[in-house]
C-alpha positions in Angstrom: 0.0 0.0 0.0 2.6 2.6 1.1 5.1 1.9 -1.7 2.3 1.8 -4.3 1.3 5.3 -3.3 4.8 6.5 -3.6 5.2 5.0 -7.1 1.8 6.3 -8.3 2.6 9.8 -7.1 5.9 9.7 -9.1 8.1 10.1 -6.0 9.9 6.8 -6.7 13.0 8.6 -8.1 16.6 9.1 -7.1 16.4 6.6 -4.2 15.1 3.0 -4.0 12.0 2.2 -1.9 13.4 -0.1 0.7 11.8 -1.6 3.8 13.0 -3.1 7.0 13.4 -6.6 8.3 11.5 -7.8 11.4 14.8 -7.6 13.3 15.3 -4.0 12.3 11.7 -3.2 13.3 12.3 -4.7 16.7 15.5 -2.6 17.0 13.3 0.5 16.3 10.9 -0.5 19.0 13.7 -1.2 21.5 15.4 2.1 20.5 12.3 4.1 21.6 11.0 1.6 24.2 7.5 1.1 22.6 5.4 -1.5 20.8 4.7 0.0 17.4 1.2 0.2 15.9 0.3 -2.2 13.1 -0.1 0.4 10.4 3.3 2.0 11.2 4.9 -1.4 11.2 3.4 -2.0 7.7 5.0 1.2 6.6 8.4 0.2 8.0 8.2 -3.2 6.2 7.6 -1.5 2.9 9.7 1.7 3.1 11.3 2.2 6.5 14.8 2.6 5.1 14.0 4.8 2.1 11.0 6.0 0.0 12.3 7.6 -3.1 11.9 11.4 -2.8 9.4 11.2 0.0 10.8 12.7 3.2 14.3 12.6 1.9 15.2 15.8 3.7 14.1 14.9 7.3 14.9 12.2 9.9 12.2 9.8 8.9 13.9 6.5 8.1 16.0 3.8 9.7 18.4 4.0 11.5 17.7 7.6 12.5 14.2 6.8 13.8 15.8 4.6 16.5 17.3 7.8 18.0 14.6 10.4 17.6 13.2 10.1 21.1 16.6 10.6 22.5 17.3 13.6 20.2 14.0 15.2 21.4 14.9 14.5 25.0 18.3 16.2 24.5 16.6 19.2 23.1 14.2 19.4 26.0 17.1 19.1 28.5 19.4 21.5 26.8 16.8 24.2 26.1 14.8 23.7 29.3 11.7 23.1 27.2 8.4 22.7 29.0 7.4 19.4 27.4 7.5 15.9 28.8 7.6 13.1 26.2 4.8 10.6 27.0 6.3 7.1 27.8 4.2 5.5 25.0 5.0 8.1 22.4 6.9 7.2 19.3 8.8 10.0 17.6 8.7 9.2 13.9 10.1 12.3 12.2 12.4 15.1 13.1 13.1 18.2 11.1 16.4 20.1 11.7 16.1 19.7 15.5 13.3 22.3 15.5 10.2 20.1 15.3 9.4 16.5 15.8 6.3 14.4 14.8 5.0 11.7 17.1 2.1 9.5 17.9 1.0 7.6 21.0 1.2 3.9 20.7 -1.7 1.7 21.5 -3.9 2.1 18.5 -3.5 0.4 15.1 -3.3 3.8 13.2 -2.9 6.5 15.8 -3.3 10.3 15.4 -0.2 12.3 15.0 1.2 15.4 16.8 3.9 17.9 16.2 6.1 19.4 19.0 8.3 22.4 18.3 11.6 23.3 19.9 9.8 25.7 22.3 7.5 22.9 23.6 4.4 23.9 21.8 2.4 20.9 20.7 -0.1 20.9 17.7 -2.4 18.2 16.6 -1.4 16.7 13.3 -3.2 14.2 11.2 -6.1 12.0 12.4 -3.9 8.9 11.8 -0.5 8.0 10.6 -2.0 6.9 7.3 -3.5 10.4 6.8 -0.1 11.9 7.7 1.5 9.7 5.0 -1.1 10.7 2.4 -0.6 14.4 3.2 3.2 14.1 3.1 2.9 12.4 -0.4 0.8 15.3 -1.6 3.2 17.9 -0.2 6.3 16.3 -1.8 4.5 15.6 -5.0 3.5 19.3 -5.3 7.1 20.3 -4.5 8.6 18.1 -7.2 5.9 19.0 -9.7 6.7 22.7 -9.5 9.3 24.4 -11.6 11.5 24.7 -8.5 11.2 21.0 -7.8 11.9 20.0 -11.4 15.1 22.1 -11.2 16.0 20.5 -7.9 15.7 17.1 -9.5 17.9 18.1 -12.5 20.6 19.4 -10.2 20.5 16.3 -8.0 
């Protein structure tokens, strides 16, 4: 399902779509101390290592995702940010150390949230699947634009 969406959107360029093994998925769970939801595990099996142009510019793939909870905790500690990471949270994306995306484990396809480097939390998508669809749309629009086409040529 996930890789098919990447391919059908034309984002399967420049990098192969590569998933994770069950052992690697277990390492991700151990790295953040959670039991991952079924839908996110399906994503990891299909494209947890790389997904073409999708999210190529953020910490979104293995092995970086193992360390994202620790990276967020370091930011919280260093900047004295007023945010406590929930124990059952899984941080699945990080952008330049200034914002992190997460969900709370315990649901097969949980809603997402975004926390900024100042501790402000915003609701994200109603599910990880919705987040994924929105990300595909955003990256597709980027690479369909003149700027995006030029970026691809220069890559």
